[in-house]
C-alpha positions in Angstrom: 267.4 1.2 144.6 264.5 3.4 145.7 261.2 2.8 144.1 260.6 6.5 143.8 263.0 9.3 144.3 263.0 13.0 143.8 266.1 15.2 143.8 265.9 18.9 144.2 262.4 18.9 142.8 261.2 22.5 142.3 258.1 24.2 140.8 257.8 27.9 140.3 254.6 29.7 139.3 256.0 33.1 138.4 257.5 34.5 141.6 255.8 31.8 143.8 257.9 28.8 144.7 255.3 26.1 145.3 257.7 23.2 145.7 261.2 24.1 146.7 264.2 21.7 146.3 262.3 18.7 147.7 264.3 15.4 148.2 262.0 12.5 148.8 262.2 8.8 148.5 259.8 5.8 148.8 260.9 2.2 149.3 259.1 -0.8 147.8 256.3 -1.9 150.1 256.4 1.4 152.1 253.3 3.4 153.2 254.5 6.9 153.5 252.6 10.0 154.7 252.9 13.6 153.7 251.5 16.3 156.0 251.6 20.1 156.0 249.4 23.1 156.3 247.3 24.4 153.5 249.5 25.8 150.8 252.5 23.7 151.7 252.8 22.3 148.2 251.6 18.7 148.8 249.2 18.4 145.8 251.6 20.3 143.6 254.3 17.8 144.6 251.9 14.9 143.5 251.2 16.8 140.2 255.0 16.9 139.5 255.4 13.2 140.2 252.5 12.2 138.0 253.3 14.5 135.1 250.4 16.9 135.5 253.0 19.6 135.9 256.5 19.8 134.6 259.2 20.7 137.2 261.0 24.0 137.0 264.1 22.0 137.9 265.0 18.8 139.7 264.4 15.2 138.9 261.8 12.4 139.5 263.0 8.8 139.2 261.0 5.6 139.3 263.1 2.4 139.8 266.1 4.4 138.7 264.6 5.7 135.5 264.2 9.5 135.0 260.5 10.2 134.4 260.7 14.0 135.0 258.2 15.8 132.9 256.8 12.8 131.0 253.1 13.1 130.2 250.6 11.6 132.7 249.6 8.7 130.4 253.2 7.5 130.1 253.9 7.8 133.8 250.7 5.8 134.5 252.0 3.1 132.1 255.2 3.0 134.1 253.3 2.1 137.2 252.2 5.3 139.1 248.5 5.9 139.8 246.7 8.4 141.9 243.5 9.7 143.4 242.5 13.4 143.8 241.3 15.7 146.5 238.0 16.1 144.6 236.4 12.8 143.8 237.1 11.8 140.2 234.9 8.9 139.0 232.6 8.0 136.1 229.2 8.9 137.5 227.1 7.2 134.8 229.0 3.9 134.9 228.4 1.2 137.4 231.1 0.3 140.0 231.9 -2.8 137.9 232.1 -1.0 134.6 234.4 1.7 136.1 236.9 -0.8 137.4 236.6 -3.0 134.3 237.6 -0.2 132.0 240.9 0.3 133.8 241.6 -3.4 134.0 240.9 -3.8 130.3 243.3 -0.9 129.5 246.2 -2.8 131.0 245.3 -6.3 129.8 247.9 -8.0 127.7 245.1 -8.9 125.3 242.4 -6.2 125.8 238.9 -7.7 125.2 237.8 -7.7 121.6 234.6 -9.6 120.9 235.8 -10.5 117.4 239.3 -11.8 118.4 239.8 -12.6 122.1 236.9 -14.6 123.4 238.8 -15.7 126.5 240.1 -12.3 127.5 236.7 -11.2 128.8 236.8 -13.9 131.5 240.3 -12.8 132.8 239.4 -9.1 132.8 236.1 -9.9 134.6 237.9 -12.0 137.2 240.4 -9.3 138.0 237.7 -6.6 138.1 235.8 -8.6 140.7 239.0 -9.2 142.7 239.7 -5.5 143.0 236.1 -4.7 144.0 236.3 -7.4 146.7 239.7 -6.1 147.9 238.2 -2.6 148.6 234.8 -3.9 149.9 232.7 -2.9 146.9 231.9 -6.4 145.7 228.2 -6.2 146.9 227.8 -2.9 145.0 229.2 -3.7 141.6 225.9 -3.2 139.9 225.3 0.2 141.4 225.8 3.5 139.4 228.8 5.3 140.8 226.8 8.5 141.2 224.4 6.7 143.6 227.1 5.6 146.0 227.7 7.4 149.3 230.6 9.9 149.3 232.7 7.5 151.2 232.1 4.6 148.8 232.8 7.0 145.9 236.2 7.7 147.5 236.8 4.0 147.8 235.8 3.5 144.2 238.3 6.0 143.1 241.0 3.9 144.8 239.7 0.8 143.0 239.9 2.6 139.7 243.5 3.6 140.5 244.3 0.0 141.4 242.8 -1.3 138.1 245.9 0.0 136.2 248.2 -2.3 138.2 250.3 0.4 139.9 253.5 -0.2 141.7 253.1 3.1 143.4 249.7 4.6 144.4 249.4 8.3 145.4 246.4 9.1 147.6 245.4 12.8 147.9 243.2 13.4 151.0 241.3 10.1 150.7 239.2 10.9 153.8 238.2 14.4 152.7 234.4 14.7 153.1 234.1 11.2 154.4 231.7 10.7 157.3 233.2 9.6 160.7 231.6 6.2 160.4 233.2 5.6 157.0 236.7 6.6 158.1 237.5 3.2 159.6 236.5 1.6 156.3 238.9 3.9 154.4 241.7 3.1 156.8 241.1 -0.6 156.2 241.1 -0.1 152.5 244.4 1.8 152.5 246.0 -0.9 154.6 244.9 -3.6 152.1 246.1 -1.5 149.1 249.5 -1.1 150.7 249.9 -4.9 150.5 250.0 -4.8 146.7 251.6 -1.4 146.0 253.7 1.2 147.8 251.5 4.1 148.9 252.1 7.8 149.5 249.3 9.4 151.5 248.5 13.1 151.8 246.1 13.4 154.6 244.9 16.3 156.8 243.8 14.0 159.6 246.9 13.6 161.7 245.5 10.6 163.6 245.1 8.7 160.4 248.6 9.6 159.1 250.2 8.5 162.4 248.2 5.3 162.5 248.9 4.2 158.9 252.3 5.5 157.9 255.7 3.8 158.2 257.4 7.2 157.7 256.1 10.8 157.4 257.4 13.8 155.6 256.4 17.3 156.7 256.2 20.1 154.2 255.8 23.8 154.8 256.0 26.6 152.2 257.1 24.0 149.6 260.1 22.8 151.6 260.7 19.7 153.6 260.7 20.6 157.3 261.5 17.2 158.7 261.0 13.4 158.2 260.7 10.5 160.5 258.7 7.7 162.1 255.2 8.5 163.4 256.5 8.7 167.0 259.3 11.0 166.0 257.0 13.3 164.1 254.4 13.5 166.9 257.1 14.4 169.4 258.8 17.0 167.1 258.6 20.5 168.5 258.7 22.2 165.1 255.8 20.0 163.8 253.8 20.9 167.0 254.4 24.5 166.3 253.3 24.2 162.7 250.1 22.3 163.5 249.2 23.3 167.0 250.8 26.7 167.4 253.0 25.5 170.3 256.0 27.6 170.9 
């Protein structure tokens, strides 16, 4: 059974077909890349998976369960989390507080000072573990708004991890990140892929080819091809789309 599977997934906006009959699958433990030119439907595809948009037709399944059109909070509860093209953090909270809030929301016994005295210790431990995993353990006391842009992108991944996803969708995680911080982001994505399956939308082809087990190419809302990084880099149709090679 596939971890995630879409069948004929389609989204129309009036006369515009943004996602067109996309069949897509993710295996447990897989790190999968999605590439395509601007307007290919990549982010819309993520929005359909996570419930931000309802499909015009088609189906989204998670571990064999039909989750098509469920609201985002229920899909999150079922184990899908995501990041966004535009950084989405809590600017007036510290790094620790931002991650703690997510961990507490998923705790079997959310911390309540009048009832669960021991829950705070477990939530704190897990919060620190996530911060350490992504390399923010030395910055837990810093306000999110004071972090570099690269660290804010990493924090967004940490917040997504705090809800214990089985599938993490990363939408352009290196967008706006300085060249010296890209290696850090690559390392973070690799570590994250050890605890959850990952689907990565990324404009930087070198990063996608380096990280992905398998890559899907979208254009005009449709799947052009799919294959290993070596197959994709050698594909003439992909070269035409990205490099203009005839």
